[in-house]
Backbone atoms as SQL, in Angstrom:
CREATE TABLE atoms (id INTEGER PRIMARY KEY, chain TEXT, resi INTEGER, resn TEXT, atom TEXT, x REAL, y REAL, z REAL);
INSERT INTO atoms VALUES
  (1, 'A', 1, 'MET', 'N', 36.137, 37.201, -51.431),
  (2, 'A', 1, 'MET', 'CA', 36.092, 36.508, -52.688),
  (3, 'A', 1, 'MET', 'C', 34.874, 36.991, -53.470),
  (4, 'A', 2, 'LYS', 'N', 35.088, 37.440, -54.668),
  (5, 'A', 2, 'LYS', 'CA', 34.040, 38.003, -55.502),
  (6, 'A', 2, 'LYS', 'C', 33.352, 36.872, -56.280),
  (7, 'A', 3, 'PRO', 'N', 31.971, 36.810, -56.216),
  (8, 'A', 3, 'PRO', 'CA', 31.281, 35.751, -56.954),
  (9, 'A', 3, 'PRO', 'C', 31.391, 35.964, -58.463),
  (10, 'A', 4, 'THR', 'N', 31.578, 34.878, -59.157),
  (11, 'A', 4, 'THR', 'CA', 31.682, 34.953, -60.612),
  (12, 'A', 4, 'THR', 'C', 30.295, 34.860, -61.230),
  (13, 'A', 5, 'PHE', 'N', 30.227, 35.169, -62.499),
  (14, 'A', 5, 'PHE', 'CA', 28.960, 35.124, -63.223),
  (15, 'A', 5, 'PHE', 'C', 28.361, 33.719, -63.188),
  (16, 'A', 6, 'SER', 'N', 29.184, 32.710, -63.391),
  (17, 'A', 6, 'SER', 'CA', 28.676, 31.334, -63.401),
  (18, 'A', 6, 'SER', 'C', 28.171, 30.920, -62.020),
  (19, 'A', 7, 'THR', 'N', 28.788, 31.408, -60.960),
  (20, 'A', 7, 'THR', 'CA', 28.331, 31.099, -59.603),
  (21, 'A', 7, 'THR', 'C', 26.961, 31.725, -59.354),
  (22, 'A', 8, 'ILE', 'N', 26.769, 32.939, -59.809),
  (23, 'A', 8, 'ILE', 'CA', 25.486, 33.626, -59.633),
  (24, 'A', 8, 'ILE', 'C', 24.387, 32.901, -60.415),
  (25, 'A', 9, 'ILE', 'N', 24.671, 32.539, -61.658),
  (26, 'A', 9, 'ILE', 'CA', 23.687, 31.830, -62.489),
  (27, 'A', 9, 'ILE', 'C', 23.345, 30.477, -61.876),
  (28, 'A', 10, 'THR', 'N', 24.352, 29.759, -61.420),
  (29, 'A', 10, 'THR', 'CA', 24.125, 28.455, -60.800),
  (30, 'A', 10, 'THR', 'C', 23.257, 28.595, -59.557),
  (31, 'A', 11, 'THR', 'N', 23.541, 29.595, -58.745),
  (32, 'A', 11, 'THR', 'CA', 22.754, 29.837, -57.532),
  (33, 'A', 11, 'THR', 'C', 21.301, 30.156, -57.881),
  (34, 'A', 12, 'LEU', 'N', 21.091, 30.978, -58.899),
  (35, 'A', 12, 'LEU', 'CA', 19.731, 31.316, -59.326),
  (36, 'A', 12, 'LEU', 'C', 18.984, 30.087, -59.844),
  (37, 'A', 13, 'LEU', 'N', 19.647, 29.277, -60.646),
  (38, 'A', 13, 'LEU', 'CA', 19.000, 28.082, -61.190),
  (39, 'A', 13, 'LEU', 'C', 18.650, 27.078, -60.098),
  (40, 'A', 14, 'VAL', 'N', 19.547, 26.881, -59.160),
  (41, 'A', 14, 'VAL', 'CA', 19.280, 25.959, -58.053),
  (42, 'A', 14, 'VAL', 'C', 18.131, 26.486, -57.201),
  (43, 'A', 15, 'SER', 'N', 18.113, 27.791, -56.960),
  (44, 'A', 15, 'SER', 'CA', 17.029, 28.393, -56.179),
  (45, 'A', 15, 'SER', 'C', 15.685, 28.208, -56.881),
  (46, 'A', 16, 'CYS', 'N', 15.655, 28.445, -58.183),
  (47, 'A', 16, 'CYS', 'CA', 14.416, 28.257, -58.949),
  (48, 'A', 16, 'CYS', 'C', 13.965, 26.798, -58.910),
  (49, 'A', 17, 'ALA', 'N', 14.901, 25.890, -59.050),
  (50, 'A', 17, 'ALA', 'CA', 14.561, 24.468, -59.009),
  (51, 'A', 17, 'ALA', 'C', 13.986, 24.085, -57.652),
  (52, 'A', 18, 'LEU', 'N', 14.558, 24.610, -56.582),
  (53, 'A', 18, 'LEU', 'CA', 14.046, 24.320, -55.237),
  (54, 'A', 18, 'LEU', 'C', 12.646, 24.898, -55.036),
  (55, 'A', 19, 'ILE', 'N', 12.411, 26.089, -55.535),
  (56, 'A', 19, 'ILE', 'CA', 11.090, 26.710, -55.396),
  (57, 'A', 19, 'ILE', 'C', 10.041, 25.916, -56.172),
  (58, 'A', 20, 'VAL', 'N', 10.368, 25.536, -57.396),
  (59, 'A', 20, 'VAL', 'CA', 9.429, 24.755, -58.207),
  (60, 'A', 20, 'VAL', 'C', 9.146, 23.413, -57.545),
  (61, 'A', 21, 'THR', 'N', 10.169, 22.760, -57.040),
  (62, 'A', 21, 'THR', 'CA', 9.992, 21.478, -56.359),
  (63, 'A', 21, 'THR', 'C', 9.107, 21.635, -55.130),
  (64, 'A', 22, 'ALA', 'N', 9.347, 22.682, -54.351),
  (65, 'A', 22, 'ALA', 'CA', 8.533, 22.923, -53.154),
  (66, 'A', 22, 'ALA', 'C', 7.071, 23.166, -53.524),
  (67, 'A', 23, 'LEU', 'N', 6.830, 23.919, -54.585),
  (68, 'A', 23, 'LEU', 'CA', 5.451, 24.180, -55.009),
  (69, 'A', 23, 'LEU', 'C', 4.760, 22.905, -55.489),
  (70, 'A', 24, 'LEU', 'N', 5.485, 22.068, -56.216),
  (71, 'A', 24, 'LEU', 'CA', 4.901, 20.805, -56.680),
  (72, 'A', 24, 'LEU', 'C', 4.589, 19.869, -55.517),
  (73, 'A', 25, 'VAL', 'N', 5.492, 19.800, -54.558),
  (74, 'A', 25, 'VAL', 'CA', 5.260, 18.959, -53.379),
  (75, 'A', 25, 'VAL', 'C', 4.057, 19.479, -52.605),
  (76, 'A', 26, 'LYS', 'N', 3.968, 20.788, -52.438),
  (77, 'A', 26, 'LYS', 'CA', 2.838, 21.386, -51.724),
  (78, 'A', 26, 'LYS', 'C', 1.533, 21.057, -52.438),
  (79, 'A', 27, 'ARG', 'N', 1.530, 21.154, -53.768),
  (80, 'A', 27, 'ARG', 'CA', 0.319, 20.867, -54.531),
  (81, 'A', 27, 'ARG', 'C', -0.116, 19.415, -54.351),
  (82, 'A', 28, 'GLU', 'N', 0.846, 18.493, -54.338),
  (83, 'A', 28, 'GLU', 'CA', 0.512, 17.080, -54.192),
  (84, 'A', 28, 'GLU', 'C', 0.042, 16.743, -52.780),
  (85, 'A', 29, 'ILE', 'N', 0.662, 17.341, -51.791),
  (86, 'A', 29, 'ILE', 'CA', 0.312, 17.032, -50.404),
  (87, 'A', 29, 'ILE', 'C', -1.030, 17.643, -50.026),
  (88, 'A', 30, 'PHE', 'N', -1.254, 18.867, -50.447),
  (89, 'A', 30, 'PHE', 'CA', -2.464, 19.572, -50.047),
  (90, 'A', 30, 'PHE', 'C', -3.525, 19.614, -51.138),
  (91, 'A', 31, 'ALA', 'N', -3.450, 18.696, -52.083),
  (92, 'A', 31, 'ALA', 'CA', -4.434, 18.664, -53.167),
  (93, 'A', 31, 'ALA', 'C', -5.799, 18.304, -52.604),
  (94, 'A', 32, 'SER', 'N', -6.809, 18.885, -53.181),
  (95, 'A', 32, 'SER', 'CA', -8.173, 18.610, -52.751),
  (96, 'A', 32, 'SER', 'C', -8.560, 17.201, -53.170),
  (97, 'A', 33, 'SER', 'N', -9.121, 16.459, -52.246),
  (98, 'A', 33, 'SER', 'CA', -9.539, 15.095, -52.563),
  (99, 'A', 33, 'SER', 'C', -11.009, 15.041, -52.952),
  (100, 'A', 34, 'GLU', 'N', -11.665, 16.187, -52.986),
  (101, 'A', 34, 'GLU', 'CA', -13.071, 16.215, -53.359),
  (102, 'A', 34, 'GLU', 'C', -13.219, 16.024, -54.856),
  (103, 'A', 35, 'MET', 'N', -14.183, 15.228, -55.226),
  (104, 'A', 35, 'MET', 'CA', -14.476, 15.006, -56.631),
  (105, 'A', 35, 'MET', 'C', -15.440, 16.088, -57.099),
  (106, 'A', 36, 'PRO', 'N', -15.202, 16.651, -58.275),
  (107, 'A', 36, 'PRO', 'CA', -16.143, 17.649, -58.776),
  (108, 'A', 36, 'PRO', 'C', -17.475, 16.996, -59.126),
  (109, 'A', 37, 'GLU', 'N', -18.532, 17.784, -59.035),
  (110, 'A', 37, 'GLU', 'CA', -19.835, 17.254, -59.408),
  (111, 'A', 37, 'GLU', 'C', -19.847, 16.968, -60.897),
  (112, 'A', 38, 'SER', 'N', -20.584, 15.955, -61.258),
  (113, 'A', 38, 'SER', 'CA', -20.656, 15.566, -62.660),
  (114, 'A', 38, 'SER', 'C', -21.317, 16.664, -63.483),
  (115, 'A', 39, 'VAL', 'N', -20.736, 16.936, -64.622),
  (116, 'A', 39, 'VAL', 'CA', -21.304, 17.927, -65.522),
  (117, 'A', 39, 'VAL', 'C', -22.462, 17.306, -66.297),
  (118, 'A', 40, 'TYR', 'N', -22.330, 16.022, -66.584),
  (119, 'A', 40, 'TYR', 'CA', -23.337, 15.333, -67.376),
  (120, 'A', 40, 'TYR', 'C', -24.105, 14.374, -66.475),
  (121, 'A', 41, 'GLU', 'N', -25.321, 14.722, -66.194),
  (122, 'A', 41, 'GLU', 'CA', -26.150, 13.836, -65.396),
  (123, 'A', 41, 'GLU', 'C', -27.266, 13.318, -66.286),
  (124, 'A', 42, 'LEU', 'N', -27.328, 12.009, -66.414),
  (125, 'A', 42, 'LEU', 'CA', -28.365, 11.390, -67.226),
  (126, 'A', 42, 'LEU', 'C', -29.259, 10.549, -66.334),
  (127, 'A', 43, 'ASP', 'N', -30.536, 10.590, -66.608),
  (128, 'A', 43, 'ASP', 'CA', -31.442, 9.729, -65.865),
  (129, 'A', 43, 'ASP', 'C', -31.367, 8.313, -66.437),
  (130, 'A', 44, 'GLU', 'N', -32.055, 7.401, -65.794),
  (131, 'A', 44, 'GLU', 'CA', -31.963, 5.995, -66.192),
  (132, 'A', 44, 'GLU', 'C', -32.440, 5.768, -67.624),
  (133, 'A', 45, 'ALA', 'N', -33.500, 6.453, -68.024),
  (134, 'A', 45, 'ALA', 'CA', -34.023, 6.280, -69.386),
  (135, 'A', 45, 'ALA', 'C', -33.003, 6.742, -70.425),
  (136, 'A', 46, 'SER', 'N', -32.305, 7.833, -70.130),
  (137, 'A', 46, 'SER', 'CA', -31.292, 8.328, -71.066),
  (138, 'A', 46, 'SER', 'C', -30.131, 7.352, -71.178),
  (139, 'A', 47, 'TRP', 'N', -29.711, 6.771, -70.043),
  (140, 'A', 47, 'TRP', 'CA', -28.623, 5.797, -70.099),
  (141, 'A', 47, 'TRP', 'C', -29.045, 4.545, -70.847),
  (142, 'A', 48, 'ARG', 'N', -30.299, 4.152, -70.706),
  (143, 'A', 48, 'ARG', 'CA', -30.780, 2.992, -71.464),
  (144, 'A', 48, 'ARG', 'C', -30.694, 3.267, -72.963),
  (145, 'A', 49, 'LEU', 'N', -31.071, 4.472, -73.363),
  (146, 'A', 49, 'LEU', 'CA', -31.000, 4.838, -74.772),
  (147, 'A', 49, 'LEU', 'C', -29.552, 4.816, -75.264),
  (148, 'A', 50, 'VAL', 'N', -28.638, 5.346, -74.455),
  (149, 'A', 50, 'VAL', 'CA', -27.223, 5.362, -74.830),
  (150, 'A', 50, 'VAL', 'C', -26.690, 3.944, -74.958),
  (151, 'A', 51, 'SER', 'N', -27.070, 3.068, -74.022),
  (152, 'A', 51, 'SER', 'CA', -26.521, 1.714, -74.032),
  (153, 'A', 51, 'SER', 'C', -27.171, 0.816, -75.074),
  (154, 'A', 52, 'GLU', 'N', -28.328, 1.196, -75.597),
  (155, 'A', 52, 'GLU', 'CA', -28.986, 0.366, -76.605),
  (156, 'A', 52, 'GLU', 'C', -28.547, 0.722, -78.015),
  (157, 'A', 53, 'GLN', 'N', -27.964, 1.878, -78.200),
  (158, 'A', 53, 'GLN', 'CA', -27.490, 2.271, -79.517),
  (159, 'A', 53, 'GLN', 'C', -25.991, 2.032, -79.587),
  (160, 'A', 54, 'GLY', 'N', -25.481, 1.870, -80.770),
  (161, 'A', 54, 'GLY', 'CA', -24.056, 1.635, -80.928),
  (162, 'A', 54, 'GLY', 'C', -23.787, 0.198, -81.319),
  (163, 'A', 55, 'ILE', 'N', -22.533, -0.161, -81.350),
  (164, 'A', 55, 'ILE', 'CA', -22.106, -1.508, -81.720),
  (165, 'A', 55, 'ILE', 'C', -21.966, -2.309, -80.434),
  (166, 'A', 56, 'ILE', 'N', -22.746, -3.368, -80.304),
  (167, 'A', 56, 'ILE', 'CA', -22.756, -4.153, -79.072),
  (168, 'A', 56, 'ILE', 'C', -21.931, -5.415, -79.272),
  (169, 'A', 57, 'LEU', 'N', -20.957, -5.616, -78.403),
  (170, 'A', 57, 'LEU', 'CA', -20.179, -6.852, -78.374),
  (171, 'A', 57, 'LEU', 'C', -20.589, -7.612, -77.130),
  (172, 'A', 58, 'GLY', 'N', -20.940, -8.850, -77.297),
  (173, 'A', 58, 'GLY', 'CA', -21.427, -9.642, -76.180),
  (174, 'A', 58, 'GLY', 'C', -22.932, -9.814, -76.290),
  (175, 'A', 59, 'GLU', 'N', -23.521, -10.338, -75.237),
  (176, 'A', 59, 'GLU', 'CA', -24.961, -10.611, -75.221),
  (177, 'A', 59, 'GLU', 'C', -25.758, -9.325, -75.015),
  (178, 'A', 60, 'ASP', 'N', -26.801, -9.148, -75.827),
  (179, 'A', 60, 'ASP', 'CA', -27.683, -7.988, -75.655),
  (180, 'A', 60, 'ASP', 'C', -28.364, -7.997, -74.291),
  (181, 'A', 61, 'THR', 'N', -28.566, -9.188, -73.767),
  (182, 'A', 61, 'THR', 'CA', -29.296, -9.330, -72.505),
  (183, 'A', 61, 'THR', 'C', -28.378, -9.347, -71.284),
  (184, 'A', 62, 'ALA', 'N', -27.109, -9.045, -71.470),
  (185, 'A', 62, 'ALA', 'CA', -26.172, -9.053, -70.340),
  (186, 'A', 62, 'ALA', 'C', -26.632, -8.058, -69.278),
  (187, 'A', 63, 'PRO', 'N', -26.524, -8.439, -68.009),
  (188, 'A', 63, 'PRO', 'CA', -26.991, -7.541, -66.952),
  (189, 'A', 63, 'PRO', 'C', -26.149, -6.271, -66.798),
  (190, 'A', 64, 'MET', 'N', -24.922, -6.302, -67.287),
  (191, 'A', 64, 'MET', 'CA', -24.062, -5.124, -67.179),
  (192, 'A', 64, 'MET', 'C', -23.562, -4.744, -68.565),
  (193, 'A', 65, 'LYS', 'N', -23.650, -3.454, -68.861),
  (194, 'A', 65, 'LYS', 'CA', -23.147, -2.958, -70.141),
  (195, 'A', 65, 'LYS', 'C', -22.129, -1.862, -69.879),
  (196, 'A', 66, 'ILE', 'N', -20.997, -1.983, -70.547),
  (197, 'A', 66, 'ILE', 'CA', -19.962, -0.951, -70.488),
  (198, 'A', 66, 'ILE', 'C', -20.090, -0.141, -71.770),
  (199, 'A', 67, 'VAL', 'N', -20.377, 1.143, -71.630),
  (200, 'A', 67, 'VAL', 'CA', -20.528, 2.009, -72.795),
  (201, 'A', 67, 'VAL', 'C', -19.199, 2.714, -73.031),
  (202, 'A', 68, 'VAL', 'N', -18.632, 2.507, -74.220),
  (203, 'A', 68, 'VAL', 'CA', -17.332, 3.075, -74.576),
  (204, 'A', 68, 'VAL', 'C', -17.542, 4.093, -75.687),
  (205, 'A', 69, 'PHE', 'N', -17.139, 5.320, -75.441),
  (206, 'A', 69, 'PHE', 'CA', -17.191, 6.357, -76.465),
  (207, 'A', 69, 'PHE', 'C', -15.836, 6.341, -77.158),
  (208, 'A', 70, 'TYR', 'N', -15.831, 5.944, -78.431),
  (209, 'A', 70, 'TYR', 'CA', -14.595, 5.593, -79.121),
  (210, 'A', 70, 'TYR', 'C', -14.289, 6.553, -80.264),
  (211, 'A', 71, 'ASP', 'N', -13.014, 6.916, -80.366),
  (212, 'A', 71, 'ASP', 'CA', -12.514, 7.744, -81.463),
  (213, 'A', 71, 'ASP', 'C', -11.413, 6.950, -82.151),
  (214, 'A', 72, 'TYR', 'N', -11.606, 6.639, -83.423),
  (215, 'A', 72, 'TYR', 'CA', -10.642, 5.809, -84.142),
  (216, 'A', 72, 'TYR', 'C', -9.271, 6.467, -84.291),
  (217, 'A', 73, 'GLY', 'N', -9.177, 7.761, -84.111),
  (218, 'A', 73, 'GLY', 'CA', -7.890, 8.442, -84.212),
  (219, 'A', 73, 'GLY', 'C', -7.178, 8.595, -82.879),
  (220, 'A', 74, 'CYS', 'N', -7.795, 8.136, -81.810),
  (221, 'A', 74, 'CYS', 'CA', -7.256, 8.339, -80.462),
  (222, 'A', 74, 'CYS', 'C', -6.382, 7.155, -80.041),
  (223, 'A', 75, 'SER', 'N', -5.138, 7.442, -79.694),
  (224, 'A', 75, 'SER', 'CA', -4.227, 6.364, -79.286),
  (225, 'A', 75, 'SER', 'C', -4.641, 5.756, -77.945),
  (226, 'A', 76, 'PHE', 'N', -5.244, 6.547, -77.080),
  (227, 'A', 76, 'PHE', 'CA', -5.684, 6.020, -75.786),
  (228, 'A', 76, 'PHE', 'C', -6.875, 5.076, -75.962),
  (229, 'A', 77, 'CYS', 'N', -7.742, 5.392, -76.910),
  (230, 'A', 77, 'CYS', 'CA', -8.858, 4.490, -77.209),
  (231, 'A', 77, 'CYS', 'C', -8.331, 3.149, -77.710),
  (232, 'A', 78, 'ARG', 'N', -7.311, 3.200, -78.568),
  (233, 'A', 78, 'ARG', 'CA', -6.724, 1.956, -79.088),
  (234, 'A', 78, 'ARG', 'C', -6.122, 1.122, -77.966),
  (235, 'A', 79, 'LYS', 'N', -5.524, 1.789, -76.985),
  (236, 'A', 79, 'LYS', 'CA', -4.919, 1.054, -75.869),
  (237, 'A', 79, 'LYS', 'C', -5.969, 0.381, -74.988),
  (238, 'A', 80, 'SER', 'N', -7.199, 0.865, -75.013),
  (239, 'A', 80, 'SER', 'CA', -8.246, 0.275, -74.176),
  (240, 'A', 80, 'SER', 'C', -8.820, -1.006, -74.772),
  (241, 'A', 81, 'VAL', 'N', -8.638, -1.227, -76.057),
  (242, 'A', 81, 'VAL', 'CA', -9.255, -2.377, -76.733),
  (243, 'A', 81, 'VAL', 'C', -8.829, -3.717, -76.130),
  (244, 'A', 82, 'PRO', 'N', -7.536, -3.991, -75.906),
  (245, 'A', 82, 'PRO', 'CA', -7.176, -5.288, -75.316),
  (246, 'A', 82, 'PRO', 'C', -7.768, -5.497, -73.918),
  (247, 'A', 83, 'VAL', 'N', -7.859, -4.435, -73.153),
  (248, 'A', 83, 'VAL', 'CA', -8.432, -4.543, -71.800),
  (249, 'A', 83, 'VAL', 'C', -9.916, -4.881, -71.893),
  (250, 'A', 84, 'LEU', 'N', -10.622, -4.187, -72.771),
  (251, 'A', 84, 'LEU', 'CA', -12.053, -4.448, -72.932),
  (252, 'A', 84, 'LEU', 'C', -12.297, -5.845, -73.494),
  (253, 'A', 85, 'ASP', 'N', -11.444, -6.291, -74.407),
  (254, 'A', 85, 'ASP', 'CA', -11.564, -7.658, -74.930),
  (255, 'A', 85, 'ASP', 'C', -11.365, -8.692, -73.822),
  (256, 'A', 86, 'ALA', 'N', -10.405, -8.445, -72.947),
  (257, 'A', 86, 'ALA', 'CA', -10.158, -9.374, -71.832),
  (258, 'A', 86, 'ALA', 'C', -11.358, -9.415, -70.883),
  (259, 'A', 87, 'ILE', 'N', -11.956, -8.264, -70.627),
  (260, 'A', 87, 'ILE', 'CA', -13.150, -8.218, -69.774),
  (261, 'A', 87, 'ILE', 'C', -14.281, -9.001, -70.419),
  (262, 'A', 88, 'LEU', 'N', -14.452, -8.819, -71.719),
  (263, 'A', 88, 'LEU', 'CA', -15.520, -9.515, -72.437),
  (264, 'A', 88, 'LEU', 'C', -15.317, -11.029, -72.412),
  (265, 'A', 89, 'ARG', 'N', -14.066, -11.476, -72.556),
  (266, 'A', 89, 'ARG', 'CA', -13.782, -12.918, -72.505),
  (267, 'A', 89, 'ARG', 'C', -13.981, -13.473, -71.098),
  (268, 'A', 90, 'LYS', 'N', -13.506, -12.736, -70.098),
  (269, 'A', 90, 'LYS', 'CA', -13.571, -13.238, -68.722),
  (270, 'A', 90, 'LYS', 'C', -15.006, -13.281, -68.197),
  (271, 'A', 91, 'TYR', 'N', -15.794, -12.289, -68.554),
  (272, 'A', 91, 'TYR', 'CA', -17.155, -12.202, -68.034),
  (273, 'A', 91, 'TYR', 'C', -18.187, -12.418, -69.137),
  (274, 'A', 92, 'SER', 'N', -17.935, -13.389, -69.979),
  (275, 'A', 92, 'SER', 'CA', -18.823, -13.693, -71.095),
  (276, 'A', 92, 'SER', 'C', -20.235, -13.984, -70.588),
  (277, 'A', 93, 'GLY', 'N', -21.206, -13.335, -71.194),
  (278, 'A', 93, 'GLY', 'CA', -22.596, -13.512, -70.791),
  (279, 'A', 93, 'GLY', 'C', -23.030, -12.579, -69.681),
  (280, 'A', 94, 'GLU', 'N', -22.077, -12.074, -68.916),
  (281, 'A', 94, 'GLU', 'CA', -22.398, -11.172, -67.811),
  (282, 'A', 94, 'GLU', 'C', -22.218, -9.712, -68.196),
  (283, 'A', 95, 'VAL', 'N', -21.336, -9.469, -69.174),
  (284, 'A', 95, 'VAL', 'CA', -21.001, -8.101, -69.566),
  (285, 'A', 95, 'VAL', 'C', -21.113, -7.970, -71.078),
  (286, 'A', 96, 'ALA', 'N', -21.648, -6.852, -71.508),
  (287, 'A', 96, 'ALA', 'CA', -21.638, -6.494, -72.926),
  (288, 'A', 96, 'ALA', 'C', -20.933, -5.150, -73.048),
  (289, 'A', 97, 'ILE', 'N', -20.246, -4.965, -74.148),
  (290, 'A', 97, 'ILE', 'CA', -19.557, -3.702, -74.386),
  (291, 'A', 97, 'ILE', 'C', -20.252, -3.011, -75.553),
  (292, 'A', 98, 'VAL', 'N', -20.645, -1.773, -75.324),
  (293, 'A', 98, 'VAL', 'CA', -21.340, -0.990, -76.339),
  (294, 'A', 98, 'VAL', 'C', -20.390, 0.107, -76.808),
  (295, 'A', 99, 'TYR', 'N', -20.021, 0.049, -78.076),
  (296, 'A', 99, 'TYR', 'CA', -19.150, 1.076, -78.656),
  (297, 'A', 99, 'TYR', 'C', -20.014, 2.153, -79.289),
  (298, 'A', 100, 'ARG', 'N', -19.779, 3.384, -78.876),
  (299, 'A', 100, 'ARG', 'CA', -20.435, 4.543, -79.480),
  (300, 'A', 100, 'ARG', 'C', -19.362, 5.375, -80.157),
  (301, 'A', 101, 'HIS', 'N', -19.644, 5.832, -81.354),
  (302, 'A', 101, 'HIS', 'CA', -18.682, 6.674, -82.062),
  (303, 'A', 101, 'HIS', 'C', -18.615, 8.044, -81.398),
  (304, 'A', 102, 'PHE', 'N', -17.393, 8.511, -81.210),
  (305, 'A', 102, 'PHE', 'CA', -17.178, 9.829, -80.619),
  (306, 'A', 102, 'PHE', 'C', -15.947, 10.449, -81.274),
  (307, 'A', 103, 'PRO', 'N', -16.031, 10.744, -82.588),
  (308, 'A', 103, 'PRO', 'CA', -14.865, 11.302, -83.278),
  (309, 'A', 103, 'PRO', 'C', -14.573, 12.725, -82.809),
  (310, 'A', 104, 'LEU', 'N', -13.350, 12.942, -82.397),
  (311, 'A', 104, 'LEU', 'CA', -12.942, 14.268, -81.929),
  (312, 'A', 104, 'LEU', 'C', -12.457, 15.108, -83.105),
  (313, 'A', 105, 'PRO', 'N', -12.691, 16.411, -83.054),
  (314, 'A', 105, 'PRO', 'CA', -12.275, 17.270, -84.166),
  (315, 'A', 105, 'PRO', 'C', -10.758, 17.358, -84.346),
  (316, 'A', 106, 'ILE', 'N', -9.991, 16.998, -83.325),
  (317, 'A', 106, 'ILE', 'CA', -8.528, 17.066, -83.458),
  (318, 'A', 106, 'ILE', 'C', -7.967, 15.898, -84.261),
  (319, 'A', 107, 'HIS', 'N', -8.796, 14.892, -84.532),
  (320, 'A', 107, 'HIS', 'CA', -8.377, 13.752, -85.349),
  (321, 'A', 107, 'HIS', 'C', -9.108, 13.834, -86.686),
  (322, 'A', 108, 'PRO', 'N', -8.437, 14.312, -87.718),
  (323, 'A', 108, 'PRO', 'CA', -9.118, 14.616, -88.983),
  (324, 'A', 108, 'PRO', 'C', -9.759, 13.415, -89.677),
  (325, 'A', 109, 'LEU', 'N', -9.257, 12.218, -89.468),
  (326, 'A', 109, 'LEU', 'CA', -9.816, 11.048, -90.149),
  (327, 'A', 109, 'LEU', 'C', -10.776, 10.239, -89.278),
  (328, 'A', 110, 'ALA', 'N', -10.990, 10.674, -88.049),
  (329, 'A', 110, 'ALA', 'CA', -11.813, 9.899, -87.116),
  (330, 'A', 110, 'ALA', 'C', -13.260, 9.793, -87.583),
  (331, 'A', 111, 'HIS', 'N', -13.809, 10.873, -88.097),
  (332, 'A', 111, 'HIS', 'CA', -15.202, 10.831, -88.549),
  (333, 'A', 111, 'HIS', 'C', -15.359, 9.874, -89.735),
  (334, 'A', 112, 'SER', 'N', -14.425, 9.942, -90.672),
  (335, 'A', 112, 'SER', 'CA', -14.475, 9.039, -91.831),
  (336, 'A', 112, 'SER', 'C', -14.319, 7.586, -91.391),
  (337, 'A', 113, 'ALA', 'N', -13.446, 7.338, -90.434),
  (338, 'A', 113, 'ALA', 'CA', -13.246, 5.971, -89.939),
  (339, 'A', 113, 'ALA', 'C', -14.501, 5.462, -89.238),
  (340, 'A', 114, 'ALA', 'N', -15.152, 6.324, -88.470),
  (341, 'A', 114, 'ALA', 'CA', -16.387, 5.924, -87.790),
  (342, 'A', 114, 'ALA', 'C', -17.477, 5.605, -88.809),
  (343, 'A', 115, 'THR', 'N', -17.570, 6.423, -89.841),
  (344, 'A', 115, 'THR', 'CA', -18.563, 6.186, -90.890),
  (345, 'A', 115, 'THR', 'C', -18.264, 4.881, -91.624),
  (346, 'A', 116, 'ALA', 'N', -17.003, 4.633, -91.920),
  (347, 'A', 116, 'ALA', 'CA', -16.611, 3.416, -92.635),
  (348, 'A', 116, 'ALA', 'C', -16.853, 2.162, -91.799),
  (349, 'A', 117, 'SER', 'N', -16.775, 2.282, -90.479),
  (350, 'A', 117, 'SER', 'CA', -16.950, 1.105, -89.629),
  (351, 'A', 117, 'SER', 'C', -18.399, 0.652, -89.555),
  (352, 'A', 118, 'GLU', 'N', -19.309, 1.519, -89.934),
  (353, 'A', 118, 'GLU', 'CA', -20.731, 1.152, -89.909),
  (354, 'A', 118, 'GLU', 'C', -20.999, 0.286, -91.069);
């Protein structure tokens, strides 16, 4: 029985799909669990400076401060707002949230929005 063109193409596509699946499974199973070293290392004084500047929500004297680098054009930043609000409500007085502007160049209106929010 002579293989038809469609049989050959189907066999090739199935083979490619199996190879890709095997490679993805291998990557997930044998992925390195080591965390890369931090590129940005700040000493305590630098972190204090970062946490003291910006828009502070909550008590200035809160023992814990969450520093959020925010881009008004970023959809992921917008999704974090309800979570951060819930943390602020639940741990009132214990946590302060410090928003720092971080407009990314891929969002053309982010810089203007950050400037307008001041």
